[in-house]
KOLDOSE-736487 format. One record per residue (C-alpha): residue in one letter; z, y, x negated. Coordinates in steps of 0.2 Angstrom, whole numbers, padded with zeros to 4 digits, always signed. Example, Ala and Ser with C-alpha at 12.3 -4.5 7.8 and 13.67 -1.06 7.14 Angstrom:
REM residues 2
A+0039-0022-0062/S+0036-0005-0068/
//
This chain:
REM residues 420
L+0665+0481-0593/F+0667+0463-0585/E+0649+0461-0581/V+0644+0467-0600/A+0658+0455-0607/A+0650+0439-0597/G+0632+0445-0601/L+0629+0448-0584/K+0616+0462-0579/P+0626+0476-0573/K+0622+0481-0553/R+0609+0494-0550/K+0615+0509-0543/E+0608+0512-0527/E+0596+0526-0526/V+0600+0540-0516/I+0584+0546-0506/V+0587+0564-0502/E+0574+0569-0488/E+0562+0584-0495/R+0566+0600-0487/I+0555+0608-0474/P+0551+0624-0478/E+0559+0636-0466/S+0546+0652-0467/T+0531+0649-0455/E+0522+0664-0460/K+0521+0666-0478/F+0509+0657-0490/E+0519+0644-0499/I+0516+0627-0509/D+0515+0615-0495/F+0522+0598-0500/Y+0518+0590-0484/N+0500+0592-0486/G+0500+0587-0504/D+0502+0569-0514/L+0518+0560-0514/H+0521+0562-0532/L+0522+0580-0532/K+0538+0589-0528/G+0545+0605-0528/S+0559+0613-0538/P+0576+0614-0531/T+0580+0631-0536/E+0561+0639-0538/D+0549+0636-0522/W+0534+0642-0532/V+0534+0627-0544/I+0525+0610-0545/D+0534+0596-0553/P+0525+0580-0554/D+0533+0563-0556/N+0524+0554-0570/Q+0534+0538-0571/D+0523+0522-0576/G+0506+0522-0567/L+0509+0539-0560/A+0506+0547-0576/L+0486+0541-0575/M+0486+0550-0558/W+0479+0567-0551/G+0491+0574-0538/G+0486+0588-0527/V+0494+0600-0516/R+0487+0615-0505/S+0495+0629-0498/T+0504+0631-0480/Y+0490+0641-0474/G+0472+0642-0476/I+0460+0658-0473/F+0445+0660-0462/P+0430+0665-0472/S+0428+0680-0462/S+0442+0688-0471/F+0435+0687-0487/S+0425+0703-0485/F+0439+0711-0472/V+0439+0726-0484/K+0424+0728-0495/A+0432+0739-0508/F+0444+0724-0511/F+0446+0706-0518/L+0456+0694-0509/L+0468+0687-0522/F+0469+0667-0518/L+0482+0664-0531/N+0488+0665-0548/F+0496+0652-0558/Q+0502+0646-0576/I+0507+0630-0584/I+0525+0631-0589/E+0527+0613-0595/L+0516+0598-0601/L+0524+0581-0598/P+0523+0568-0610/T+0516+0551-0607/K+0522+0542-0623/H+0527+0529-0609/L+0509+0523-0607/P+0504+0507-0617/F+0487+0515-0622/D+0482+0532-0626/E+0475+0544-0611/L+0460+0554-0614/D+0465+0572-0609/P+0483+0567-0603/N+0488+0583-0597/D+0475+0594-0586/V+0475+0605-0572/R+0464+0610-0558/V+0464+0626-0548/G+0453+0631-0533/F+0451+0629-0515/S+0446+0617-0502/F+0441+0614-0485/R+0455+0608-0474/S+0446+0592-0471/A+0444+0589-0490/P+0454+0576-0499/L+0469+0581-0511/V+0460+0577-0527/L+0452+0593-0531/G+0433+0596-0537/E+0428+0576-0533/Y+0423+0578-0515/P+0412+0589-0505/G+0420+0605-0499/S+0433+0605-0514/Y+0429+0618-0528/C+0439+0619-0544/Y+0440+0627-0562/T+0450+0616-0575/S+0461+0619-0590/L+0447+0609-0601/G+0435+0626-0596/K+0424+0615-0583/R+0421+0619-0565/A+0418+0606-0552/N+0413+0602-0534/N+0407+0587-0526/N+0412+0576-0543/I+0399+0585-0553/F+0409+0593-0569/S+0400+0606-0580/D+0405+0619-0592/Y+0411+0636-0586/G+0424+0646-0595/D+0438+0646-0608/S+0450+0631-0609/F+0469+0636-0604/T+0486+0630-0608/I+0505+0635-0606/G+0507+0654-0604/D+0490+0658-0598/V+0489+0666-0580/I+0474+0660-0571/T+0469+0670-0555/L+0456+0665-0542/L+0447+0679-0534/S+0437+0676-0517/S+0423+0686-0517/C+0403+0682-0515/S+0404+0672-0532/N+0422+0666-0532/L+0429+0672-0549/F+0442+0665-0559/W+0451+0675-0571/K+0461+0670-0587/N+0474+0682-0591/S+0466+0700-0589/E+0448+0692-0593/S+0435+0687-0580/M+0427+0670-0583/G+0413+0675-0572/P+0405+0669-0556/A+0409+0651-0553/F+0402+0646-0537/T+0389+0653-0526/N+0381+0651-0509/I+0395+0640-0503/T+0393+0636-0484/V+0409+0634-0475/P+0409+0624-0459/E+0412+0631-0442/N+0428+0632-0438/E+0435+0627-0455/A+0447+0636-0465/V+0448+0638-0484/Y+0464+0633-0493/P+0471+0638-0510/H+0473+0621-0519/I+0481+0615-0535/C+0479+0599-0543/V+0488+0592-0558/K+0490+0577-0571/N+0506+0578-0581/C+0509+0597-0579/R+0522+0608-0573/V+0514+0624-0565/S+0521+0639-0556/V+0511+0647-0541/N+0510+0664-0535/F+0505+0670-0518/G+0513+0687-0519/T+0531+0681-0515/F+0540+0673-0531/P+0549+0687-0541/G+0539+0699-0551/G+0524+0691-0546/E+0516+0707-0539/E+0521+0718-0552/E+0513+0706-0565/W+0496+0709-0557/N+0497+0728-0551/N+0479+0728-0549/P+0475+0741-0534/E+0458+0732-0529/W+0467+0714-0527/I+0475+0709-0512/F+0487+0694-0510/P+0485+0682-0497/N+0502+0686-0488/S+0496+0703-0483/L+0483+0694-0471/S+0486+0696-0453/C+0488+0680-0442/S+0471+0682-0435/Q+0463+0678-0451/T+0474+0663-0456/E+0477+0647-0449/R+0494+0637-0452/A+0491+0620-0459/P+0497+0603-0450/L+0516+0604-0448/P+0527+0588-0453/P+0534+0577-0438/E+0550+0585-0432/S+0560+0569-0436/K+0557+0552-0444/S+0559+0544-0427/D+0542+0553-0423/C+0534+0544-0438/T+0526+0527-0439/V+0524+0515-0452/L+0507+0504-0450/M+0509+0488-0463/M+0492+0478-0464/V+0493+0461-0464/G+0479+0448-0470/L+0471+0439-0484/P+0461+0447-0497/S+0443+0452-0493/V+0445+0450-0474/G+0441+0468-0469/K+0458+0475-0470/T+0452+0492-0480/T+0437+0494-0470/W+0447+0494-0454/V+0460+0506-0461/R+0445+0519-0467/R+0437+0518-0450/Y+0453+0520-0441/I+0459+0535-0451/R+0441+0543-0448/E+0442+0542-0430/H+0459+0548-0429/P+0461+0563-0440/S+0475+0572-0429/E+0486+0557-0433/N+0488+0563-0452/W+0489+0546-0460/T+0496+0545-0478/L+0488+0530-0486/I+0496+0519-0500/S+0485+0506-0507/A+0479+0500-0524/D+0462+0508-0519/T+0468+0526-0518/I+0480+0524-0534/L+0464+0520-0543/A+0454+0533-0535/A+0467+0546-0540/M+0466+0540-0560/K+0448+0545-0562/V+0443+0554-0580/N+0434+0569-0576/G+0426+0562-0561/V+0421+0544-0570/S+0431+0530-0561/R+0445+0522-0571/N+0437+0506-0572/S+0420+0513-0581/S+0431+0525-0594/H+0443+0514-0597/I+0443+0506-0616/G+0455+0492-0618/R+0463+0479-0608/W+0461+0481-0589/D+0476+0471-0585/M+0487+0485-0592/V+0479+0497-0580/L+0482+0485-0565/G+0499+0483-0571/L+0502+0502-0570/V+0493+0503-0553/G+0506+0490-0546/K+0520+0500-0553/A+0514+0516-0547/R+0512+0509-0529/N+0530+0504-0530/R+0536+0520-0534/L+0524+0529-0521/L+0533+0518-0508/S+0549+0524-0514/L+0545+0542-0516/A+0537+0540-0496/A+0556+0541-0490/R+0557+0558-0494/R+0544+0565-0482/R+0541+0564-0464/R+0523+0556-0462/N+0514+0543-0454/Y+0509+0529-0466/I+0498+0515-0469/L+0503+0501-0481/D+0486+0493-0486/F+0491+0476-0495/T+0489+0458-0492/N+0506+0455-0485/C+0504+0438-0480/D+0521+0432-0486/P+0535+0434-0474/D+0546+0438-0487/T+0537+0450-0495/R+0535+0459-0479/K+0553+0458-0475/K+0556+0464-0493/L+0543+0479-0491/M+0552+0486-0476/Q+0570+0482-0481/Q+0572+0486-0499/R+0583+0499-0502/H+0570+0513-0501/A+0562+0506-0486/R+0578+0509-0476/H+0574+0527-0475/L+0556+0522-0469/R+0563+0510-0456/Q+0570+0527-0447/N+0552+0529-0441/R+0546+0525-0424/G+0539+0507-0424/E+0546+0504-0441/G+0530+0495-0445/T+0515+0488-0436/A+0506+0475-0443/A+0487+0475-0440/V+0479+0458-0444/P+0459+0459-0446/I+0456+0440-0450/E+0438+0437-0442/T+0435+0429-0458/F+0451+0421-0462/L+0443+0402-0462/E+0425+0407-0470/L+0430+0421-0481/K+0414+0428-0478/G+0406+0440-0491/V+0418+0433-0505/S+0410+0426-0520/G+0410+0405-0521/H+0422+0405-0537/Y+0435+0417-0527/V+0434+0407-0513/V+0439+0390-0524/D+0452+0399-0535/F+0460+0408-0520/L+0461+0390-0510/A+0468+0382-0525/N+0484+0394-0525/G+0494+0382-0515/S+0510+0390-0517/F+0502+0406-0509/L+0494+0396-0495/A+0513+0387-0492/V+0521+0401-0488/M+0507+0411-0477/E+0513+0415-0459/M+0506+0426-0446/P+0519+0442-0443/V+0529+0441-0428/V+0539+0456-0420/S+0557+0456-0428/E+0570+0468-0432/F+0558+0477-0445/L+0543+0475-0435/E+0542+0483-0418/S+0526+0477-0414/V+0510+0466-0420/I+0492+0471-0417/Y+0479+0456-0419/V+0461+0466-0422/D+0452+0450-0422/P+0452+0436-0417/A+0467+0433-0405/M+0484+0427-0410/E+0481+0409-0406/D+0463+0408-0415/A+0471+0416-0430/Q+0485+0404-0430/I+0474+0389-0430/A+0463+0396-0445/I+0479+0399-0456/D+0485+0381-0451/R+0467+0374-0456/I+0467+0384-0473/A+0484+0379-0477/N+0483+0361-0473/S+0464+0360-0483/
//
């Protein structure tokens, strides 16, 4: 009351980050949020519900999640008289998007299907990723085409694995969706859901009433398969002390993102989760079309929402045991410290290493590959250059790795730019 009377802003209550529960079962098909996007979470009382966070810019983003187990292709015809039912699901709520500063095309949408273990989480936009959308389309490798009826709240959608991968809406088949699918050797196929501002419930044959709803003797739920016919998705680290946060540091356009992409590609077993403006924008496509090409209106509004989405994802990252790469400039030491020490990052700092700064700055001085007017504008930003410092080992950075050049040469480049 004193703060209100004095015209002071009330102190913010510190947000309590509750670590997400790791599913205890290791034998059943369930929704695997460890192998899902950060803004998707489960219901505290209903394990079969996917509940997306759609605050700020997250309302523009697709969020995907796979099952805890994948199915080997040889299982699809293990009993010729039966169809293997991947899953069935239904939309239970369309989340509002009135908080967005502009009207969003198709603000509520769902994609259901399957993907290979190596495919990204946004369903239907990459090779090895197949889906049926609530708009009545099918998609693979970012090619969308008309397929069946649209669906909405209350409709039960079923994916059956057969020679043509059938989708059903309620009790009506939508017909063959994809044929002649070649699954790479040693790859498993995972049931996969991707949502945009929709709460959905998913059934692998385990939630109450699930099998009674679909009492078709020719359909087999995936939980009926033996262990030899399935593979377990990657498990989360046992504790946060087994995780790592890798924070990139470097000027714009010096190759940070290129280095990150190459590193992730060369180290797939480390299961990195990348948080960057590029990955956020990539999750904001509209029916496979980039946000930049499809947006009508002020682009700066979209960029503002991207920034807010990034901050929210950093906050949500504290809930899950993962290895994170933070791909931003982070040249300002105060920004680096704030990023790692703000209230939600305190939970991230329990991770082993607390943050490793990689500095690809081979073009720090010349800014190769950047257009001339950008260089002029960037170098004119004296306030930024004045605070730019190389990262050093500290209480929140366990180690610093200089990608190229060596630390001594990098410091010379920074000093020359700052004094120019």
